[in-house]
C-alpha positions as CSV (number, residue, x, y, z in Angstrom):
1,M,-17.7,-22.5,-50.7
2,R,-20.6,-21.3,-48.5
3,R,-24.1,-22.9,-48.0
4,Y,-27.0,-20.5,-47.6
5,T,-30.5,-20.7,-46.3
6,P,-33.1,-18.3,-47.7
7,R,-32.6,-16.3,-44.4
8,T,-28.9,-16.2,-44.6
9,L,-28.7,-15.5,-48.3
10,R,-31.3,-12.6,-47.7
11,S,-29.0,-11.1,-44.9
12,A,-25.7,-11.5,-47.2
13,I,-27.6,-9.6,-49.9
14,V,-28.8,-6.8,-47.7
15,A,-25.2,-6.7,-46.1
16,A,-23.9,-6.3,-49.5
17,G,-25.9,-3.1,-50.0
18,L,-28.4,-4.6,-52.4
19,T,-32.3,-5.1,-52.1
20,P,-33.5,-8.7,-52.2
21,D,-36.3,-9.0,-54.8
22,V,-36.7,-12.8,-54.7
23,V,-35.1,-15.4,-52.3
24,R,-36.6,-18.7,-52.2
25,P,-35.7,-22.5,-52.1
26,V,-36.0,-24.3,-55.5
27,N,-35.6,-27.9,-56.7
28,L,-37.8,-29.6,-53.9
29,L,-37.7,-33.0,-55.7
30,G,-33.8,-32.6,-56.2
31,G,-33.3,-32.1,-52.4
32,I,-35.4,-35.1,-51.6
33,A,-33.4,-37.3,-54.2
34,W,-30.2,-36.0,-53.0
35,W,-31.2,-36.7,-49.3
36,L,-32.2,-40.3,-50.1
37,T,-29.3,-41.3,-52.5
38,V,-26.4,-39.6,-50.6
39,R,-27.5,-39.1,-47.0
40,R,-29.5,-42.2,-46.5
41,G,-28.4,-44.5,-49.3
42,G,-24.6,-43.9,-48.7
43,V,-24.0,-43.2,-52.6
44,G,-20.9,-41.0,-53.1
45,Q,-21.3,-40.3,-56.8
46,P,-24.6,-40.3,-58.6
47,R,-24.8,-42.8,-61.5
48,P,-24.7,-41.0,-65.0
49,G,-27.8,-42.9,-66.4
50,L,-29.7,-41.8,-63.3
51,V,-28.7,-38.2,-63.5
52,R,-29.6,-38.3,-67.3
53,A,-33.0,-39.8,-66.5
54,Y,-33.7,-37.4,-63.6
55,D,-32.9,-34.4,-65.9
56,R,-35.1,-35.8,-68.6
57,F,-38.1,-36.6,-66.7
58,V,-38.1,-35.1,-63.0
59,V,-36.7,-31.7,-63.8
60,P,-39.5,-30.4,-66.1
61,V,-42.1,-31.7,-63.6
62,T,-40.2,-29.7,-61.0
63,R,-40.1,-26.6,-62.9
64,F,-43.6,-26.8,-63.9
65,A,-44.7,-27.2,-60.3
66,E,-42.3,-24.5,-58.7
67,R,-43.8,-21.8,-61.1
68,R,-47.1,-22.4,-59.2
69,V,-46.1,-23.2,-55.7
70,V,-42.9,-22.1,-53.7
71,P,-41.6,-25.3,-51.9
72,P,-40.8,-25.3,-48.3
73,F,-37.2,-26.4,-48.9
74,G,-35.1,-27.4,-51.9
75,Q,-31.6,-28.6,-53.0
76,S,-30.7,-24.8,-53.9
77,V,-31.7,-21.2,-53.1
78,L,-32.6,-18.8,-55.9
79,A,-32.0,-15.3,-55.1
80,V,-32.6,-12.1,-57.3
81,A,-31.2,-8.9,-56.1
82,V,-31.5,-5.3,-57.1
83,V,-28.9,-2.4,-57.0
84,P,-30.7,0.3,-55.1
85,G,-31.2,3.7,-56.8
C-alpha cells in the first residue's frame, strides 16, 4: 500500500509516462473527521451508525462544496491522467 500527496502522485504519474490532467486533494471533511476520531480520539474502528450518518449527511455537502472550491488538504487524492499522443 502506498500513500500519496498531490505532489508525489503527480510525480508518479509523470514517471509512468502519463500526463496529469487533475491532481488534487478531496474529502476535506472526511480528513478532519478521521483525524479527530482516529488520531485524537483513539478510536480504532468507526461505528457503523456514525459511518451511515456521515455518508448520508456530510458526503453530499462535501461533494457540493468541493465542486466549487479545491480544499487545501483532504482524506484522499484524486488524479486523472491522460495517455500522451
